[in-house]
DSSP file (Angstrom, degrees, kcal/mol; ACC not computed):
  #  RESIDUE AA STRUCTURE BP1 BP2  ACC     N-H-->O    O-->H-N    N-H-->O    O-->H-N    TCO  KAPPA ALPHA  PHI   PSI    X-CA   Y-CA   Z-CA
    1    1 A A     >        0   0    0      0, 0.0     4,-2.1     0, 0.0     5,-0.2   0.000 360.0 360.0 360.0 -42.1   66.4  -20.0   -4.4
    2    2 A D  H  >  +     0   0    0      1,-0.2     4,-2.5     2,-0.2     5,-0.2   0.878 360.0  55.7 -64.1 -35.6   65.0  -21.3   -7.8
    3    3 A Y  H  > S+     0   0    0      1,-0.2     4,-2.2     2,-0.2    -1,-0.2   0.929 109.9  44.0 -63.0 -45.6   62.0  -19.1   -7.3
    4    4 A Y  H  > S+     0   0    0      2,-0.2     4,-2.3     1,-0.2    -1,-0.2   0.848 112.2  53.6 -69.2 -33.9   64.1  -15.9   -6.9
    5    5 A Q  H  X S+     0   0    0     -4,-2.1     4,-2.4     2,-0.2    -2,-0.2   0.910 109.6  48.1 -65.2 -41.9   66.3  -16.9   -9.8
    6    6 A L  H  X S+     0   0    0     -4,-2.5     4,-2.5     2,-0.2    -2,-0.2   0.919 111.1  50.7 -64.0 -43.3   63.3  -17.3  -12.0
    7    7 A G  H  X S+     0   0    0     -4,-2.2     4,-2.4     1,-0.2    -2,-0.2   0.896 110.0  49.9 -61.3 -40.4   62.0  -13.9  -10.9
    8    8 A F  H  X S+     0   0    0     -4,-2.3     4,-2.1     2,-0.2    -1,-0.2   0.920 110.7  49.9 -63.1 -43.4   65.3  -12.3  -11.6
    9    9 A N  H  <>S+     0   0    0     -4,-2.4     5,-2.1     1,-0.2     6,-0.5   0.889 111.3  48.7 -64.4 -38.4   65.4  -13.8  -15.1
   10   10 A L  H ><5S+     0   0    0     -4,-2.5     3,-0.9     1,-0.2    -1,-0.2   0.914 113.0  46.9 -67.5 -41.1   61.8  -12.6  -15.8
   11   11 A R  H 3<5S+     0   0    0     -4,-2.4    -2,-0.2     1,-0.2    -1,-0.2   0.827 110.1  53.7 -68.6 -30.1   62.7   -9.1  -14.6
   12   12 A S  T 3<5S-     0   0    0     -4,-2.1    -1,-0.2    -5,-0.2    -2,-0.2   0.522 109.2-126.5 -80.9  -4.9   65.9   -9.1  -16.7
   13   13 A N  T < 5 +     0   0    0     -3,-0.9    -3,-0.2    -4,-0.4    -2,-0.1   0.881  60.8 145.0  60.1  41.6   63.8  -10.0  -19.8
   14   14 A I      < +     0   0    0     -5,-2.1     2,-1.2     1,-0.2    -4,-0.1   0.866  61.3  67.8 -71.7 -37.0   66.0  -13.1  -20.6
   15   15 A F        -     0   0    0     -6,-0.5    -1,-0.2     1,-0.2     3,-0.1  -0.716  68.4-178.2 -85.4  97.1   62.9  -14.9  -21.8
   16   16 A Q        -     0   0    0     -2,-1.2    -1,-0.2     1,-0.2     2,-0.2   0.658  33.6-126.8 -75.4 -16.0   62.2  -12.8  -24.9
   17   17 A G        -     0   0    0     -3,-0.1    -1,-0.2     3,-0.0     3,-0.1  -0.478  41.3 -37.7  98.3-174.8   59.0  -14.7  -25.9
   18   18 A G  S    S-     0   0    0      1,-0.2     4,-0.1    -2,-0.2     2,-0.0  -0.089  78.2 -66.9 -79.6-179.9   58.1  -16.3  -29.1
   19   19 A P        -     0   0    0      0, 0.0    -1,-0.2     0, 0.0     0, 0.0  -0.326  38.9-127.6 -67.1 152.7   58.8  -15.2  -32.7
   20   20 A L  S    S+     0   0    0      1,-0.1     2,-0.6    -3,-0.1    -2,-0.1   0.837  97.9  59.4 -71.5 -32.3   57.0  -12.0  -33.8
   21   21 A E  S    S-     0   0    0      2,-0.0     2,-0.2     0, 0.0    -1,-0.1  -0.875  82.1-148.3-101.1 119.8   55.6  -13.7  -36.9
   22   22 A S        -     0   0    0     -2,-0.6     2,-0.4    -4,-0.1    -2,-0.0  -0.592   4.6-147.5 -88.6 148.8   53.4  -16.7  -36.1
   23   23 A R        -     0   0    0     -2,-0.2     2,-0.5     4,-0.0     3,-0.1  -0.894   5.2-154.2-113.7 144.3   53.2  -19.7  -38.3
   24   24 A S     >  -     0   0    0     -2,-0.4     4,-2.2     1,-0.1     5,-0.2  -0.976  12.5-151.2-121.8 128.9   50.0  -21.8  -38.8
   25   25 A L  H  > S+     0   0    0     -2,-0.5     4,-1.7     1,-0.2     5,-0.1   0.876 101.1  51.8 -63.1 -36.8   50.1  -25.5  -39.8
   26   26 A M  H  > S+     0   0    0      2,-0.2     4,-2.1     1,-0.2    -1,-0.2   0.925 110.6  46.5 -66.6 -43.6   46.7  -25.1  -41.4
   27   27 A K  H  4 S+     0   0    0      1,-0.2    -1,-0.2     2,-0.2    -2,-0.2   0.854 115.0  47.6 -67.6 -32.9   47.8  -22.1  -43.5
   28   28 A D  H  < S+     0   0    0     -4,-2.2    -1,-0.2     1,-0.2    -2,-0.2   0.786 115.3  45.8 -74.9 -26.6   51.0  -23.8  -44.5
   29   29 A S  H  < S+     0   0    0     -4,-1.7     2,-0.3    -5,-0.2    -2,-0.2   0.802 111.9  45.5 -88.7 -30.7   49.1  -27.0  -45.4
   30   30 A Y  S  < S-     0   0    0     -4,-2.1     0, 0.0    -5,-0.1     0, 0.0  -0.753  81.6-109.4-117.1 159.1   46.2  -25.7  -47.4
   31   31 A T    >>  -     0   0    0     -2,-0.3     4,-1.3     1,-0.1     3,-0.9  -0.463  39.9-105.8 -78.7 158.7   45.7  -23.2  -50.2
   32   32 A P  H 3> S+     0   0    0      0, 0.0     4,-2.1     0, 0.0     5,-0.2   0.815 116.7  60.1 -59.4 -31.8   43.8  -20.0  -49.3
   33   33 A D  H 3> S+     0   0    0      1,-0.2     4,-1.8     2,-0.2     5,-0.1   0.857 102.6  52.6 -67.2 -32.3   40.6  -21.0  -51.0
   34   34 A V  H <> S+     0   0    0     -3,-0.9     4,-0.6     2,-0.2    -1,-0.2   0.904 110.1  48.2 -66.6 -40.5   40.2  -24.0  -48.8
   35   35 A I  H >< S+     0   0    0     -4,-1.3     3,-0.6     1,-0.2    -2,-0.2   0.888 111.1  50.4 -67.6 -38.9   40.6  -21.9  -45.7
   36   36 A Q  H 3< S+     0   0    0     -4,-2.1    -1,-0.2     1,-0.2    -2,-0.2   0.854 110.9  49.0 -68.1 -33.7   38.0  -19.4  -46.9
   37   37 A K  H 3< S+     0   0    0     -4,-1.8    -1,-0.2    -5,-0.2    -2,-0.2   0.552  84.2 117.8 -82.1  -7.3   35.5  -22.1  -47.7
   38   38 A A    <<  -     0   0    0     -3,-0.6     2,-0.5    -4,-0.6    -3,-0.0  -0.382  64.2-132.5 -64.4 134.4   35.9  -23.7  -44.3
   39   39 A I        -     0   0    0     -2,-0.1     2,-0.8     2,-0.0    -1,-0.1  -0.782  13.8-156.7 -92.3 125.0   32.7  -23.7  -42.3
   40   40 A R        -     0   0    0     -2,-0.5     5,-0.1     5,-0.0     3,-0.1  -0.877  12.6-178.1-105.0 105.9   33.1  -22.5  -38.7
   41   41 A D    >   -     0   0    0     -2,-0.8     3,-1.2     3,-0.4    -2,-0.0  -0.908  17.4-158.5-104.8 114.6   30.3  -23.9  -36.6
   42   42 A P  T 3  S+     0   0    0      0, 0.0    -1,-0.1     0, 0.0     3,-0.1   0.747  93.8  56.3 -66.0 -20.5   30.4  -22.6  -33.0
   43   43 A K  T 3  S+     0   0    0      1,-0.2     7,-2.6     6,-0.1     2,-0.6   0.659 104.5  56.0 -83.2 -15.1   28.3  -25.6  -31.9
   44   44 A N  E <  S-A   49   0A   0     -3,-1.2     2,-0.8     5,-0.2    -3,-0.4  -0.883  72.4-176.2-119.5  99.0   30.7  -28.1  -33.4
   45   45 A W  E >  S-A   48   0A   0      3,-2.7     3,-1.8    -2,-0.6    -5,-0.0  -0.847  71.1 -32.1-104.4 105.9   34.1  -27.5  -31.8
   46   46 A H  T 3  S-     0   0    0     -2,-0.8    -1,-0.2     1,-0.3     3,-0.1   0.879 125.1 -47.0  52.3  44.2   36.9  -29.7  -33.3
   47   47 A G  T 3  S+     0   0    0      1,-0.2     2,-0.5    -3,-0.2    -1,-0.3   0.418 117.8 114.0  83.2  -3.5   34.4  -32.5  -33.9
   48   48 A R  E <   -A   45   0A   0     -3,-1.8    -3,-2.7     3,-0.0    -1,-0.2  -0.890  64.1-131.4-105.0 129.1   32.9  -32.2  -30.4
   49   49 A R  E     -A   44   0A   0     -2,-0.5     2,-0.7    -5,-0.2    -5,-0.2  -0.529  18.7-121.6 -76.6 141.5   29.4  -31.1  -30.0
   50   50 A T        -     0   0    0     -7,-2.6     2,-0.1    -2,-0.2    -1,-0.1  -0.759  38.2-168.9 -83.1 117.0   28.6  -28.3  -27.5
   51   51 A D     >  -     0   0    0     -2,-0.7     4,-2.3     1,-0.0     5,-0.2  -0.270  39.3 -85.7 -97.9-174.0   26.1  -29.7  -25.1
   52   52 A E  H  > S+     0   0    0      1,-0.2     4,-2.5     2,-0.2     5,-0.2   0.886 127.2  52.8 -61.7 -40.0   24.0  -28.1  -22.4
   53   53 A L  H  > S+     0   0    0      2,-0.2     4,-2.4     1,-0.2    -1,-0.2   0.905 109.1  49.5 -64.0 -40.3   26.8  -28.3  -19.8
   54   54 A G  H  > S+     0   0    0      2,-0.2     4,-2.0     1,-0.2    -1,-0.2   0.908 111.9  48.1 -63.7 -41.7   29.2  -26.6  -22.2
   55   55 A R  H  X S+     0   0    0     -4,-2.3     4,-2.5     2,-0.2    -2,-0.2   0.877 110.3  52.6 -66.4 -36.6   26.7  -23.8  -22.8
   56   56 A W  H  X S+     0   0    0     -4,-2.5     4,-2.8     2,-0.2    -2,-0.2   0.928 109.2  49.0 -64.1 -43.7   26.1  -23.5  -19.1
   57   57 A H  H  X S+     0   0    0     -4,-2.4     4,-2.3     2,-0.2    -1,-0.2   0.886 110.9  51.0 -62.6 -38.1   29.8  -23.1  -18.4
   58   58 A Q  H  X S+     0   0    0     -4,-2.0     4,-2.0     2,-0.2    -2,-0.2   0.934 113.2  44.3 -65.0 -45.5   30.1  -20.5  -21.2
   59   59 A K  H  X S+     0   0    0     -4,-2.5     4,-2.5     1,-0.2    -2,-0.2   0.884 112.3  53.3 -65.7 -37.6   27.2  -18.5  -19.7
   60   60 A N  H  X S+     0   0    0     -4,-2.8     4,-2.6     2,-0.2    -2,-0.2   0.906 107.9  50.0 -64.1 -41.4   28.6  -18.9  -16.2
   61   61 A A  H  X S+     0   0    0     -4,-2.3     4,-2.3     2,-0.2    -1,-0.2   0.913 111.9  48.1 -63.2 -42.3   32.0  -17.5  -17.3
   62   62 A L  H  X S+     0   0    0     -4,-2.0     4,-2.2     2,-0.2    -2,-0.2   0.904 111.6  50.5 -63.7 -40.4   30.2  -14.5  -18.9
   63   63 A N  H  X S+     0   0    0     -4,-2.5     4,-2.6     2,-0.2    -2,-0.2   0.913 110.1  49.2 -64.2 -42.8   28.2  -13.9  -15.8
   64   64 A L  H  X S+     0   0    0     -4,-2.6     4,-2.2     1,-0.2    -1,-0.2   0.899 111.6  49.2 -63.9 -40.1   31.3  -14.0  -13.6
   65   65 A N  H  X S+     0   0    0     -4,-2.3     4,-2.2     2,-0.2    -1,-0.2   0.887 111.4  50.0 -64.7 -38.0   33.1  -11.5  -15.9
   66   66 A L  H  X S+     0   0    0     -4,-2.2     4,-2.4     2,-0.2    -2,-0.2   0.921 110.6  48.9 -66.5 -43.7   30.0   -9.3  -15.8
   67   67 A Q  H  X S+     0   0    0     -4,-2.6     4,-2.3     1,-0.2    -2,-0.2   0.897 111.4  50.1 -62.2 -39.9   29.9   -9.4  -12.0
   68   68 A K  H  X S+     0   0    0     -4,-2.2     4,-2.2     2,-0.2    -1,-0.2   0.910 110.4  49.7 -64.6 -41.9   33.6   -8.6  -11.7
   69   69 A A  H  X S+     0   0    0     -4,-2.2     4,-2.1     2,-0.2    -2,-0.2   0.899 111.0  49.8 -64.7 -40.1   33.2   -5.6  -14.1
   70   70 A F  H  X>S+     0   0    0     -4,-2.4     4,-3.2     1,-0.2     5,-0.5   0.913 110.9  49.3 -63.9 -41.9   30.3   -4.3  -12.0
   71   71 A E  H  X5S+     0   0    0     -4,-2.3     4,-1.5     1,-0.2    -2,-0.2   0.883 112.0  48.4 -65.9 -37.3   32.2   -4.7   -8.8
   72   72 A E  H  <5S+     0   0    0     -4,-2.2    -1,-0.2    -5,-0.2    -2,-0.2   0.881 119.3  39.0 -67.1 -37.1   35.2   -2.8  -10.3
   73   73 A K  H  <5S+     0   0    0     -4,-2.1    -2,-0.2    -5,-0.2    -3,-0.2   0.917 131.9  21.8 -81.6 -43.2   33.0    0.0  -11.6
   74   74 A Y  H  <5       0   0    0     -4,-3.2    -3,-0.2    -5,-0.2    -2,-0.2   0.546 360.0 360.0-106.7  -9.5   30.5    0.4   -8.8
   75   75 A G     <<       0   0    0     -4,-1.5    -4,-0.2    -5,-0.5    -3,-0.1   0.489 360.0 360.0  81.3 360.0   32.4   -1.1   -5.9
């Protein structure tokens, strides 16, 4: 019963979603020059180094997406 009630609410668009304008704690906390000078290193993600296993998972995800796209296009 709860499942069907949830489905009805989703179809009725009762859950309107989040606000149209998003807010960022970083943008609210720092001045624009600090954000522009921030260094974005893809190998250092939030203080965590990307290791071989992380790179393998990234390549594997790309490979799976590529295989799916080929199957959709060529059958």
